[in-house]
DRENPA-3360 file (N, C-alpha, C; in nm, 2 decimals, always signed):
BEGIN
1 = XXXXXXXX = +0.08/-0.12/+0.00/+0.00/+0.00/+0.00/+0.09/+0.12/+0.00 ~ +0.06/+0.21/-0.09/+0.14/+0.33/-0.10/+0.08/+0.44/-0.01 ~ +0.17/+0.51/+0.06/+0.12/+0.61/+0.16/+0.18/+0.75/+0.11 ~ +0.09/+0.85/+0.11/+0.13/+0.98/+0.07/+0.15/+1.06/+0.20 ~ +0.26/+1.13/+0.21/+0.29/+1.22/+0.32/+0.28/+1.36/+0.28 ~ +0.23/+1.45/+0.37/+0.22/+1.59/+0.33/+0.35/+1.66/+0.31 ~ +0.34/+1.76/+0.22/+0.46/+1.85/+0.20/+0.49/+1.92/+0.33 ~ +0.61/+1.96/+0.35/+0.65/+2.03/+0.48/+0.56/+2.15/+0.51;
9 = XXXXXXXX = +0.53/+2.24/+0.41/+0.44/+2.35/+0.45/+0.30/+2.30/+0.50 ~ +0.25/+2.20/+0.44/+0.12/+2.15/+0.48/+0.13/+2.09/+0.62 ~ +0.24/+2.02/+0.64/+0.26/+1.95/+0.77/+0.27/+2.06/+0.88 ~ +0.33/+2.17/+0.85/+0.34/+2.28/+0.95/+0.20/+2.33/+0.98 ~ +0.12/+2.35/+0.87/-0.01/+2.40/+0.89/-0.10/+2.31/+0.97 ~ -0.09/+2.18/+0.94/-0.17/+2.08/+1.02/-0.13/+2.08/+1.17 ~ +0.00/+2.08/+1.19/+0.06/+2.08/+1.32/+0.01/+2.20/+1.40 ~ +0.01/+2.32/+1.34/-0.03/+2.44/+1.40/-0.18/+2.44/+1.44;
17 = XXXXXXXX = -0.26/+2.38/+1.35/-0.40/+2.36/+1.37/-0.43/+2.27/+1.49 ~ -0.35/+2.16/+1.50/-0.37/+2.07/+1.61/-0.32/+2.13/+1.74 ~ -0.21/+2.21/+1.74/-0.17/+2.28/+1.86/-0.27/+2.38/+1.91 ~ -0.33/+2.45/+1.81/-0.44/+2.55/+1.85/-0.56/+2.48/+1.91 ~ -0.60/+2.37/+1.85/-0.71/+2.29/+1.90/-0.68/+2.25/+2.04 ~ -0.56/+2.19/+2.07/-0.53/+2.15/+2.20/-0.53/+2.27/+2.30 ~ -0.47/+2.38/+2.26/-0.47/+2.50/+2.35/-0.61/+2.55/+2.39 ~ -0.70/+2.54/+2.29/-0.84/+2.59/+2.32/-0.92/+2.48/+2.39;
25 = XXXXXXXX = -0.91/+2.36/+2.35/-0.99/+2.25/+2.41/-0.95/+2.20/+2.54 ~ -0.82/+2.19/+2.57/-0.78/+2.14/+2.70/-0.84/+2.21/+2.82 ~ -0.84/+2.34/+2.82/-0.90/+2.41/+2.94/-1.05/+2.39/+2.95 ~ -1.12/+2.37/+2.84/-1.26/+2.35/+2.84/-1.29/+2.21/+2.90 ~ -1.22/+2.11/+2.85/-1.23/+1.97/+2.90/-1.20/+1.97/+3.05 ~ -1.09/+2.04/+3.08/-1.04/+2.04/+3.22/-1.15/+2.10/+3.31 ~ -1.21/+2.21/+3.27/-1.31/+2.27/+3.36/-1.43/+2.18/+3.37 ~ -1.47/+2.12/+3.26/-1.59/+2.03/+3.27/-1.56/+1.91/+3.36;
33 = XXXXXXXX = -1.44/+1.86/+3.35/-1.40/+1.75/+3.44/-1.39/+1.78/+3.58 ~ -1.34/+1.90/+3.61/-1.32/+1.94/+3.75/-1.46/+1.97/+3.82 ~ -1.56/+1.99/+3.74/-1.70/+2.01/+3.79/-1.76/+1.88/+3.84 ~ -1.70/+1.77/+3.81/-1.75/+1.64/+3.85/-1.70/+1.60/+3.99 ~ -1.76/+1.51/+4.05/-1.71/+1.47/+4.18/-1.57/+1.41/+4.17 ~ -1.50/+1.42/+4.28/-1.36/+1.37/+4.28/-1.34/+1.22/+4.25 ~ -1.44/+1.14/+4.28/-1.43/+1.00/+4.26/-1.49/+0.95/+4.13 ~ -1.53/+1.04/+4.04/-1.59/+1.01/+3.91/-1.48/+0.96/+3.82;
41 = XXXXXXXX = -1.50/+0.84/+3.76/-1.40/+0.79/+3.67/-1.39/+0.87/+3.54 ~ -1.50/+0.93/+3.50/-1.50/+1.01/+3.38/-1.41/+1.13/+3.40 ~ -1.42/+1.19/+3.52/-1.34/+1.30/+3.56/-1.19/+1.27/+3.54 ~ -1.15/+1.15/+3.60/-1.01/+1.11/+3.60/-0.96/+1.09/+3.45 ~ -1.05/+1.02/+3.37/-1.01/+1.00/+3.23/-0.99/+1.13/+3.16 ~ -1.08/+1.22/+3.18/-1.08/+1.35/+3.11/-0.95/+1.43/+3.15 ~ -0.92/+1.43/+3.28/-0.81/+1.50/+3.33/-0.68/+1.44/+3.28 ~ -0.68/+1.31/+3.27/-0.56/+1.24/+3.21/-0.54/+1.27/+3.07;
49 = XXXXXXXX = -0.65/+1.28/+2.99/-0.64/+1.32/+2.85/-0.59/+1.46/+2.83 ~ -0.63/+1.55/+2.92/-0.58/+1.69/+2.92/-0.43/+1.69/+2.95 ~ -0.39/+1.62/+3.05/-0.25/+1.62/+3.08/-0.16/+1.56/+2.97 ~ -0.21/+1.46/+2.91/-0.14/+1.39/+2.80/-0.13/+1.49/+2.68 ~ -0.24/+1.55/+2.65/-0.24/+1.65/+2.54/-0.14/+1.76/+2.56 ~ -0.14/+1.81/+2.68/-0.05/+1.93/+2.71/+0.10/+1.88/+2.70 ~ +0.12/+1.76/+2.75/+0.26/+1.71/+2.75/+0.31/+1.69/+2.60 ~ +0.22/+1.63/+2.52/+0.26/+1.61/+2.38/+0.28/+1.74/+2.31;
57 = XXXXXXXX = +0.19/+1.84/+2.34/+0.21/+1.97/+2.27/+0.34/+2.04/+2.32 ~ +0.37/+2.03/+2.44/+0.49/+2.09/+2.49/+0.62/+2.02/+2.44 ~ +0.61/+1.90/+2.41/+0.73/+1.82/+2.37/+0.79/+1.88/+2.24 ~ +0.71/+1.92/+2.15/+0.76/+1.98/+2.03/+0.82/+1.87/+1.94 ~ +0.84/+1.90/+1.81/+0.90/+1.81/+1.72/+1.05/+1.81/+1.74 ~ +1.11/+1.70/+1.70/+1.26/+1.69/+1.70/+1.31/+1.75/+1.57 ~ +1.42/+1.70/+1.53/+1.48/+1.75/+1.40/+1.44/+1.66/+1.29 ~ +1.41/+1.73/+1.18/+1.38/+1.65/+1.06/+1.24/+1.62/+1.03;
65 = XXXXXXXX = +1.21/+1.58/+0.91/+1.08/+1.56/+0.86/+1.01/+1.44/+0.93 ~ +1.08/+1.33/+0.95/+1.02/+1.21/+1.01/+0.98/+1.25/+1.15 ~ +1.06/+1.33/+1.22/+1.02/+1.37/+1.36/+0.90/+1.46/+1.36 ~ +0.89/+1.54/+1.26/+0.77/+1.63/+1.24/+0.64/+1.55/+1.22 ~ +0.66/+1.45/+1.13/+0.54/+1.36/+1.11/+0.50/+1.29/+1.24 ~ +0.60/+1.24/+1.31/+0.56/+1.17/+1.44/+0.50/+1.27/+1.54 ~ +0.55/+1.39/+1.54/+0.49/+1.49/+1.63/+0.35/+1.52/+1.59 ~ +0.32/+1.54/+1.46/+0.18/+1.57/+1.42/+0.09/+1.45/+1.45;
73 = XXXXXXXX = +0.14/+1.33/+1.43/+0.06/+1.21/+1.46/+0.02/+1.21/+1.61 ~ +0.12/+1.24/+1.69/+0.11/+1.24/+1.83/+0.00/+1.34/+1.88 ~ +0.01/+1.46/+1.81/-0.09/+1.57/+1.84/-0.23/+1.52/+1.79 ~ -0.23/+1.46/+1.68/-0.36/+1.41/+1.63/-0.43/+1.31/+1.73 ~ -0.35/+1.22/+1.78/-0.40/+1.13/+1.88/-0.45/+1.20/+2.01 ~ -0.37/+1.30/+2.05/-0.41/+1.37/+2.17/-0.53/+1.45/+2.15 ~ -0.54/+1.52/+2.03/-0.66/+1.59/+2.00/-0.79/+1.50/+1.99 ~ -0.77/+1.39/+1.93/-0.88/+1.29/+1.92/-0.93/+1.25/+2.06;
81 = XXXXXXXX = -0.83/+1.22/+2.15/-0.87/+1.18/+2.29/-0.94/+1.30/+2.36 ~ -0.89/+1.42/+2.34/-0.96/+1.53/+2.40/-1.11/+1.55/+2.35 ~ -1.12/+1.53/+2.22/-1.26/+1.54/+2.16/-1.35/+1.43/+2.21 ~ -1.29/+1.31/+2.23/-1.37/+1.20/+2.28/-1.42/+1.23/+2.43 ~ -1.32/+1.28/+2.51/-1.36/+1.31/+2.65/-1.46/+1.43/+2.65 ~ -1.44/+1.53/+2.57/-1.53/+1.64/+2.57/-1.67/+1.60/+2.53 ~ -1.68/+1.51/+2.43/-1.82/+1.46/+2.39/-1.88/+1.37/+2.50 ~ -1.79/+1.30/+2.57/-1.84/+1.21/+2.67/-1.89/+1.29/+2.79;
89 = XXXXXXXX = -1.82/+1.39/+2.83/-1.87/+1.48/+2.94/-1.99/+1.55/+2.90 ~ -2.00/+1.60/+2.78/-2.12/+1.67/+2.73/-2.24/+1.58/+2.73 ~ -2.23/+1.46/+2.68/-2.34/+1.36/+2.68/-2.39/+1.34/+2.82 ~ -2.30/+1.33/+2.92/-2.34/+1.31/+3.06/-2.41/+1.43/+3.11 ~ -2.36/+1.55/+3.07/-2.42/+1.67/+3.12/-2.56/+1.68/+3.06 ~ -2.58/+1.65/+2.93/-2.71/+1.66/+2.87/-2.81/+1.56/+2.93 ~ -2.76/+1.45/+2.97/-2.85/+1.35/+3.03/-2.90/+1.39/+3.17 ~ -2.84/+1.48/+3.23/-2.88/+1.52/+3.37/-3.01/+1.61/+3.36;
% end
């Protein structure tokens, strides 16, 4: 299977979009999670996703294109996890 990788300018664009998403979404998810009781499993999962996303964002890419690809993939996973937790918390809030 042939795999196409983005050109460096597009990779930078995608990486910047993911970083922006994490910067905006992490505090929202964190606030929603902190509003839950301390023993709530969903609270713990959401806060863990926030911490993981922030750590990945702060790590930054290494040197070279392969490292930039790995960094973008890592950010994509973190952003996906944040989105999942945000939706999960919102569904629970809507159910109340």
